[in-house]
C-alpha positions as CSV (number, residue, x, y, z in Angstrom):
1,M,-17.9,15.8,9.6
2,W,-20.7,13.7,11.2
3,R,-20.7,12.8,14.9
4,R,-21.4,9.4,16.3
5,P,-24.5,9.0,18.4
6,Q,-23.8,9.6,22.1
7,Q,-26.2,7.0,23.5
8,A,-28.9,4.6,22.3
9,S,-32.4,4.6,23.5
10,P,-32.9,1.5,25.8
11,D,-36.0,0.5,23.8
12,V,-34.5,1.1,20.3
13,A,-34.9,-2.6,19.5
14,Q,-38.6,-2.2,20.1
15,A,-39.0,0.9,17.8
16,P,-42.2,0.7,15.7
17,A,-41.8,-1.0,12.4
18,C,-41.9,1.0,9.2
19,P,-44.4,0.2,6.5
20,T,-43.5,-3.1,4.8
21,Y,-42.3,-1.4,1.6
22,F,-40.2,1.2,3.4
23,P,-37.3,-0.6,5.1
24,E,-35.6,-1.6,1.8
25,L,-35.8,1.9,0.4
26,W,-34.6,3.4,3.7
27,T,-31.7,1.0,3.9
28,S,-30.6,1.8,0.3
29,F,-30.7,5.5,1.2
30,V,-28.7,5.1,4.4
31,H,-26.1,2.9,2.6
32,A,-25.7,5.5,-0.2
33,F,-25.5,8.4,2.3
34,V,-22.8,6.8,4.4
35,D,-20.8,5.6,1.5
36,V,-20.7,9.1,0.0
37,L,-19.4,10.4,3.2
38,H,-16.6,7.8,3.2
39,A,-15.8,8.1,-0.5
40,G,-15.7,11.9,-0.4
41,G,-17.8,11.9,-3.5
42,P,-19.9,9.6,-5.6
43,A,-19.8,5.9,-4.6
44,A,-20.9,2.7,-6.3
45,P,-24.0,0.9,-5.0
46,R,-23.1,-1.3,-2.1
47,P,-22.6,-4.9,-3.3
48,A,-24.7,-7.6,-1.7
49,H,-21.6,-9.4,-0.3
50,A,-20.5,-6.4,1.7
51,A,-22.6,-7.1,4.8
52,P,-21.1,-9.3,7.6
53,H,-24.0,-11.8,7.3
54,A,-24.6,-11.5,3.6
55,P,-26.6,-14.4,2.1
56,A,-23.9,-15.0,-0.5
57,P,-20.1,-14.5,-0.5
58,P,-18.2,-12.5,-3.1
59,P,-17.6,-14.3,-6.4
60,E,-14.4,-16.3,-6.6
61,P,-11.5,-14.2,-7.9
62,P,-10.7,-14.7,-11.6
63,L,-7.4,-16.4,-12.6
64,V,-7.3,-16.7,-16.4
65,L,-8.9,-14.2,-18.7
66,P,-8.7,-14.1,-22.6
67,A,-6.5,-11.6,-24.4
68,V,-7.8,-8.2,-25.1
69,P,-7.0,-5.5,-27.7
70,R,-5.8,-3.1,-25.0
71,L,-4.4,-4.0,-21.6
72,V,-3.1,-1.4,-19.1
73,A,-1.1,-2.2,-15.9
74,I,-0.8,0.3,-13.0
75,G,1.6,-0.1,-10.1
76,D,1.4,0.4,-6.4
77,L,-0.8,3.3,-5.3
78,H,-0.3,3.4,-1.5
79,G,-3.1,5.7,-0.4
80,D,-2.4,8.5,-2.8
81,L,-5.7,9.3,-4.5
82,A,-4.4,12.4,-6.4
83,K,-1.5,10.5,-7.9
84,A,-3.7,7.5,-8.7
85,R,-6.0,9.8,-10.6
86,R,-3.1,11.1,-12.6
87,A,-1.9,7.6,-13.5
88,F,-5.4,6.6,-14.6
89,R,-5.8,9.8,-16.6
90,L,-2.3,9.2,-18.2
91,A,-3.6,5.8,-19.4
92,G,-6.8,7.3,-20.9
93,L,-8.9,5.4,-18.4
94,V,-10.7,8.3,-16.7
95,D,-12.0,11.7,-17.8
96,E,-11.6,15.0,-16.0
97,Q,-14.4,14.1,-13.6
98,D,-12.6,10.9,-12.7
99,N,-15.2,8.6,-14.3
100,W,-14.3,5.7,-16.5
101,A,-13.4,6.8,-20.0
102,G,-11.4,3.7,-21.1
103,G,-14.1,2.1,-23.2
104,T,-13.3,-1.6,-23.6
105,T,-9.8,-1.4,-22.2
106,T,-8.9,-3.9,-19.5
107,A,-6.8,-2.5,-16.6
108,V,-5.0,-4.3,-13.9
109,Q,-3.7,-2.6,-10.7
110,V,-1.1,-4.8,-9.0
111,G,-2.0,-4.2,-5.4
112,D,-0.7,-2.1,-2.5
113,V,-3.6,0.3,-2.4
114,L,-3.3,0.5,1.4
115,D,-0.6,2.1,3.7
116,R,1.8,5.0,3.4
117,G,-0.9,7.5,2.3
118,D,-3.8,9.2,4.0
119,H,-6.6,8.5,1.4
120,E,-6.9,4.7,1.5
121,L,-10.6,4.5,2.0
122,A,-11.4,7.1,-0.6
123,L,-9.1,5.3,-3.0
124,L,-10.9,2.0,-2.4
125,Y,-14.3,3.5,-3.0
126,W,-13.1,5.2,-6.2
127,L,-11.6,2.0,-7.6
128,E,-14.8,0.2,-6.8
129,R,-16.8,2.8,-8.7
130,L,-14.4,2.6,-11.7
131,R,-14.8,-1.2,-11.7
132,R,-18.6,-0.9,-12.1
133,Q,-18.3,1.8,-14.7
134,A,-15.7,-0.2,-16.7
135,A,-17.9,-3.3,-16.7
136,A,-20.8,-1.2,-18.0
137,A,-18.7,0.1,-20.8
138,G,-17.5,-3.3,-21.9
139,G,-14.1,-2.9,-20.2
140,A,-12.7,-4.2,-16.9
141,L,-10.7,-3.1,-13.9
142,H,-9.0,-5.7,-11.8
143,V,-7.2,-4.9,-8.5
144,L,-4.9,-7.4,-7.0
145,N,-4.1,-8.0,-3.3
146,G,-0.5,-7.0,-2.4
147,N,1.5,-7.5,0.7
148,H,0.1,-4.4,2.3
149,E,-3.5,-5.7,1.9
150,T,-2.6,-9.0,3.5
151,M,-0.6,-7.2,6.3
152,N,-3.6,-5.1,7.2
153,V,-6.0,-8.0,7.2
154,A,-3.5,-9.6,9.6
155,S,-3.8,-6.4,11.8
156,Q,-0.2,-5.3,11.0
157,F,-0.6,-1.5,10.8
158,R,3.0,-0.3,11.0
159,Y,2.9,1.5,7.7
160,A,-0.5,3.3,8.3
161,T,-0.3,7.1,8.4
162,R,-2.0,9.2,11.0
163,G,-4.4,10.6,8.4
164,A,-5.4,7.1,7.3
165,M,-5.9,6.0,11.0
166,H,-8.1,9.1,11.5
167,S,-10.2,8.2,8.4
168,F,-10.8,4.7,9.8
169,R,-11.9,6.2,13.1
170,Q,-14.4,8.3,11.1
171,W,-15.4,5.2,9.2
172,L,-16.4,3.5,12.5
173,H,-18.4,6.7,13.5
174,G,-20.1,6.5,10.1
175,H,-20.8,2.8,10.6
176,T,-22.4,3.6,14.0
177,L,-24.5,6.4,12.3
178,E,-25.6,3.9,9.7
179,A,-26.8,1.4,12.4
180,A,-28.6,4.2,14.3
181,L,-30.4,5.3,11.2
182,Q,-31.5,1.8,10.3
183,A,-32.6,1.1,13.9
184,Q,-35.0,4.0,13.6
185,C,-36.9,1.9,11.1
186,G,-37.4,-1.0,13.5
187,C,-34.5,-3.1,12.3
188,A,-33.7,-5.3,15.3
189,A,-30.4,-6.5,13.8
190,S,-29.3,-2.9,13.3
191,A,-30.4,-2.0,16.9
192,T,-28.3,-4.9,18.2
193,Q,-25.3,-3.8,16.1
194,L,-25.7,-0.2,17.3
195,R,-25.6,-1.2,20.9
196,S,-22.4,-3.3,20.2
197,L,-20.8,-0.4,18.4
198,L,-21.6,2.2,21.0
199,R,-20.3,-0.2,23.8
200,M,-17.1,-0.7,21.9
201,Q,-16.6,3.0,21.4
202,R,-17.3,3.8,25.0
203,E,-14.8,1.2,26.1
204,H,-12.1,2.7,23.9
205,A,-13.1,6.4,24.1
206,G,-10.4,9.0,24.6
207,G,-9.0,12.2,23.3
208,Q,-5.4,10.9,22.8
209,P,-3.7,11.8,19.5
210,V,-4.2,9.4,16.6
211,P,-1.0,7.3,16.3
212,G,0.6,6.2,13.1
213,G,3.8,4.4,12.0
214,A,5.9,1.5,13.2
215,G,4.4,-0.9,15.7
216,L,1.0,0.8,15.8
217,H,-1.1,-2.3,16.5
218,H,1.3,-3.6,19.1
219,T,2.0,-0.3,20.9
220,H,-1.5,1.2,20.7
221,P,-3.9,-1.8,20.3
222,E,-6.6,-0.1,22.4
223,H,-6.5,3.3,20.8
224,P,-9.8,4.0,19.2
225,A,-8.2,4.5,15.7
226,A,-6.5,1.1,16.0
227,V,-9.8,-0.5,17.2
228,A,-11.6,1.0,14.2
229,R,-9.0,-0.1,11.7
230,T,-9.0,-3.6,13.1
231,T,-12.8,-3.7,13.0
232,A,-12.8,-2.7,9.4
233,L,-9.9,-4.8,8.0
234,R,-9.8,-8.0,10.1
235,P,-10.9,-11.2,8.3
236,G,-14.7,-10.8,7.8
237,G,-14.5,-7.0,8.5
238,E,-16.7,-4.9,6.3
239,V,-13.9,-3.1,4.4
240,T,-12.1,-6.5,3.8
241,R,-15.3,-8.2,2.7
242,R,-16.3,-5.4,0.3
243,F,-13.0,-4.2,-1.2
244,L,-10.3,-6.9,-0.7
245,A,-11.8,-10.4,-0.5
246,P,-13.1,-10.3,-4.1
247,N,-9.7,-9.5,-5.5
248,P,-7.2,-12.1,-6.9
249,V,-3.6,-12.5,-5.8
250,V,-2.6,-13.8,-9.2
251,L,-4.2,-13.0,-12.6
252,Q,-3.4,-13.9,-16.2
253,V,-4.9,-11.9,-19.0
254,G,-4.0,-13.3,-22.4
255,S,-0.2,-14.0,-22.3
256,T,0.5,-11.6,-19.4
257,L,0.7,-13.0,-15.8
258,F,0.2,-10.4,-13.0
259,A,1.3,-10.7,-9.3
260,H,2.3,-8.2,-6.8
261,G,5.7,-9.7,-5.9
262,G,6.2,-12.6,-8.3
263,V,5.1,-16.1,-9.0
264,L,7.7,-18.8,-8.1
265,R,7.9,-22.5,-8.8
266,Q,6.5,-23.3,-5.4
267,H,3.4,-21.2,-6.1
268,V,2.8,-23.1,-9.4
269,D,3.2,-26.4,-7.6
270,Y,0.7,-25.3,-4.9
271,G,-1.8,-24.1,-7.5
272,L,-2.5,-20.5,-8.5
273,A,-6.3,-21.0,-8.4
274,R,-5.9,-22.5,-4.9
275,I,-3.9,-19.4,-3.8
276,N,-6.6,-17.1,-5.0
277,K,-9.4,-19.2,-3.4
278,E,-7.6,-19.7,0.0
279,T,-6.7,-16.1,0.3
280,Q,-10.3,-15.1,-0.2
281,E,-11.4,-17.7,2.3
282,W,-8.9,-16.4,4.9
283,M,-10.1,-12.8,4.3
284,L,-13.7,-13.8,4.7
285,H,-13.6,-16.4,7.5
286,G,-10.1,-16.7,8.9
287,S,-8.3,-15.1,11.8
288,A,-5.7,-12.3,11.7
289,D,-2.9,-14.5,13.2
290,A,-3.5,-17.4,10.8
291,K,-2.4,-16.0,7.4
292,P,-1.8,-18.6,4.7
293,R,1.9,-19.6,4.4
294,F,2.1,-18.5,0.8
295,L,1.4,-14.9,1.8
296,S,4.2,-14.7,4.4
297,G,8.0,-14.5,4.1
298,R,10.5,-13.5,1.4
299,N,9.3,-16.2,-1.0
300,A,5.6,-15.2,-0.8
301,V,3.7,-14.4,-3.9
302,V,3.1,-10.9,-2.5
303,W,6.6,-10.4,-1.1
304,S,9.0,-12.0,-3.6
305,R,11.7,-9.8,-5.2
306,H,13.2,-12.5,-7.4
307,Y,12.5,-10.7,-10.6
308,S,12.8,-7.1,-9.4
309,A,16.5,-6.5,-8.9
310,H,17.6,-3.1,-10.3
311,D,20.5,-5.0,-12.0
312,G,18.6,-7.1,-14.5
313,G,21.4,-9.6,-14.6
314,R,20.7,-10.5,-10.9
315,C,17.1,-11.5,-11.6
316,D,16.2,-15.2,-11.4
317,C,15.5,-15.5,-15.1
318,E,15.8,-19.2,-15.1
319,Q,13.0,-19.6,-12.6
320,L,10.9,-17.0,-14.4
321,Q,11.2,-18.9,-17.7
322,E,10.3,-22.2,-16.0
323,V,7.2,-20.6,-14.4
324,L,6.0,-19.1,-17.6
325,Q,6.5,-22.4,-19.5
326,R,4.4,-24.2,-17.0
327,L,1.4,-21.8,-17.4
328,P,-0.4,-22.3,-20.6
329,G,-0.1,-19.2,-22.8
330,A,2.0,-17.2,-20.4
331,E,4.8,-15.2,-22.1
332,R,5.5,-12.4,-19.6
333,M,5.0,-11.4,-16.0
334,V,4.1,-8.0,-14.6
335,V,5.0,-7.3,-11.0
336,G,5.0,-4.4,-8.5
337,H,6.3,-4.2,-4.9
338,T,9.8,-3.1,-5.6
339,I,10.3,0.6,-6.6
340,Q,12.0,1.1,-9.9
341,E,13.7,4.4,-9.4
342,D,14.2,5.0,-13.1
343,G,10.7,4.1,-14.0
344,I,9.0,1.0,-15.4
345,S,11.7,-1.4,-16.5
346,S,12.1,-4.9,-18.0
347,A,14.4,-7.8,-17.4
348,C,15.0,-11.3,-18.5
349,G,14.6,-10.5,-22.2
350,G,11.4,-8.6,-21.6
351,R,9.8,-11.5,-19.9
352,V,9.2,-9.5,-16.7
353,L,8.0,-5.9,-16.5
354,R,8.5,-4.1,-13.1
355,I,5.9,-1.3,-12.8
356,D,6.2,0.0,-9.2
357,V,7.5,3.6,-9.8
358,G,7.1,4.7,-6.2
359,L,4.2,6.8,-7.3
360,S,2.8,7.7,-3.8
361,R,4.0,10.7,-2.0
362,G,4.4,8.4,1.0
363,C,7.1,6.3,-0.7
364,G,9.0,8.1,-3.4
365,D,6.6,10.6,-4.9
366,G,7.5,9.4,-8.4
367,D,6.0,10.6,-11.6
368,P,3.1,8.5,-12.8
369,Q,3.9,5.8,-15.4
370,V,1.7,3.0,-16.7
371,L,2.3,0.0,-18.9
372,E,0.2,-0.6,-22.0
373,I,0.0,-3.9,-24.0
374,V,-1.7,-3.8,-27.4
375,N,-3.1,-6.8,-29.0
376,D,-1.3,-9.0,-26.5
377,K,2.0,-8.3,-28.2
378,V,3.2,-4.7,-28.3
379,V,4.4,-3.5,-24.9
380,R,4.8,0.2,-24.2
381,R,5.5,2.4,-21.2
382,L,3.4,5.6,-20.9
383,S,4.8,8.5,-18.9
384,E,4.1,12.1,-18.3
385,V,6.0,14.9,-20.0
386,A,7.1,17.9,-18.0
387,Q,6.0,20.5,-20.6
388,E,2.5,21.8,-20.0
389,N,-0.1,20.4,-22.4
390,A,2.4,18.0,-23.9
391,A,1.3,14.5,-24.9
392,P,2.5,11.6,-22.7
393,A,5.8,10.2,-23.7
394,E,6.1,6.5,-24.6
395,A,8.8,3.9,-24.7
396,A,8.6,0.4,-26.3
397,F,10.2,-2.6,-24.7
398,T,12.2,-5.2,-26.5
399,S,11.2,-8.9,-26.5
400,G,14.7,-10.2,-26.4
401,G,18.1,-9.8,-24.7
402,K,18.9,-10.5,-21.0
403,G,18.1,-7.5,-18.8
404,A,16.5,-5.7,-21.6
405,A,15.6,-2.0,-21.1
406,P,13.3,0.3,-23.0
407,A,14.6,0.1,-26.5
408,A,12.9,2.9,-28.4
409,A,11.3,6.2,-27.7
410,V,8.0,7.1,-29.4
411,D,7.4,10.5,-30.7
412,P,3.7,10.9,-29.8
413,P,1.3,12.4,-32.4
414,P,0.9,16.1,-32.1
415,A,-2.9,16.2,-32.6
416,A,-4.0,14.5,-29.3
417,P,-2.5,13.1,-26.1
418,A,-1.2,9.5,-26.7
419,A,-3.4,8.1,-23.8
420,A,-6.5,9.7,-25.3
421,A,-5.6,8.4,-28.7
422,A,-5.0,5.0,-27.3
423,A,-8.3,5.0,-25.5
424,A,-10.0,6.0,-28.7
425,A,-8.2,3.3,-30.7
426,A,-9.3,0.7,-28.2
427,T,-12.9,1.5,-28.9
428,R,-12.5,1.4,-32.7
429,P,-11.7,-2.1,-33.9
430,G,-8.8,-2.1,-36.4
431,A,-7.8,1.6,-35.7
432,P,-4.1,2.1,-35.4
433,L,-2.9,2.8,-31.8
434,M,-0.3,5.4,-32.8
435,S,0.1,7.5,-35.9
436,R,3.9,7.2,-35.8
437,Q,6.2,4.2,-35.5
438,P,8.8,3.9,-32.8
439,T,12.2,5.3,-33.7
440,P,15.6,4.5,-32.2
441,S,16.4,6.6,-29.1
């Protein structure tokens, strides 16, 4: 692993300037080099909005997108890169090299990428790379902000693991290395940044063990790992600007509404576009202790469990129906946040799909499952089968009946894994998704 520079030359700001054509090339190289270190592999080109003083902010998060032939929804990932890869592979979205293979499929991950797992940064870099690759292939990957993203931007780190804290400390070292390398090319701004970073690291230097768990920010606020995580994830921090601020809190694709916790009447009253925009503004320019009200408390759009009760009869189906009726074209809602111990489930007559299966080894270690919606109508659950080399099992969901559960099992075609067949079908207009029809279980 790289080491941070021990000291800066006093005249680093006066370093001789590089040839006029070189700084841009050198900066691109340095960015790519450091990003590969953080990603643990290939990384997407750094977006223009990632820098603290970028000339333009990230684009506004989308709210309503048209229906697509194939839509895939993936639940909470919580810092588990290996299980995330399994889920994406199950859905036919990535190949064996973990590059996008979903063609024109649109995928939505419902948030909670952070916390409970050690590989948060690598996961953020991987999702960013997949997003670029999906767009190039005519598909799309959208990642929502969940309650664990908003908690971390607010410097609430009680669910961060020791491994994750260590990775953010390494991120700060890499950030310092980046500034040092750029300063060598006569970049005065990088030289100033380097001095600031070195001063911060000297002030918080120490060999104490990396903390993790409950109360971290409050019990160890001066620990170098906590300082590094705060630097990266506070409003305006480079990880927040690059990976979180561009993401929506609420997204509608065709007739499917996505939110991490759930959309309530009060959120529709306030305005969903306004929620997306004000969350982004807070992440870019706000302060950690001034989180928007709609992101805090049991009725927050990222915290609500109104539609997630394990007993479908206890879900607030009346409120759900009213919310969907008030949003043009919305027929169902997909939520994460609350672990469904028996796998992806539905309630309120199929109007809400709960897709958090506790996938991460940090909170349940559940087997990967994903939701698939074909032609904006047919809703299926894809899950792994225990037998080696078996095709993923599927279940279809009913569209009626209070507290509806998976209604039919699908016997997958023997010739190819169902996820791969689905991905292939998505790239061939008019091709049937499955070669067999659902049969009663």
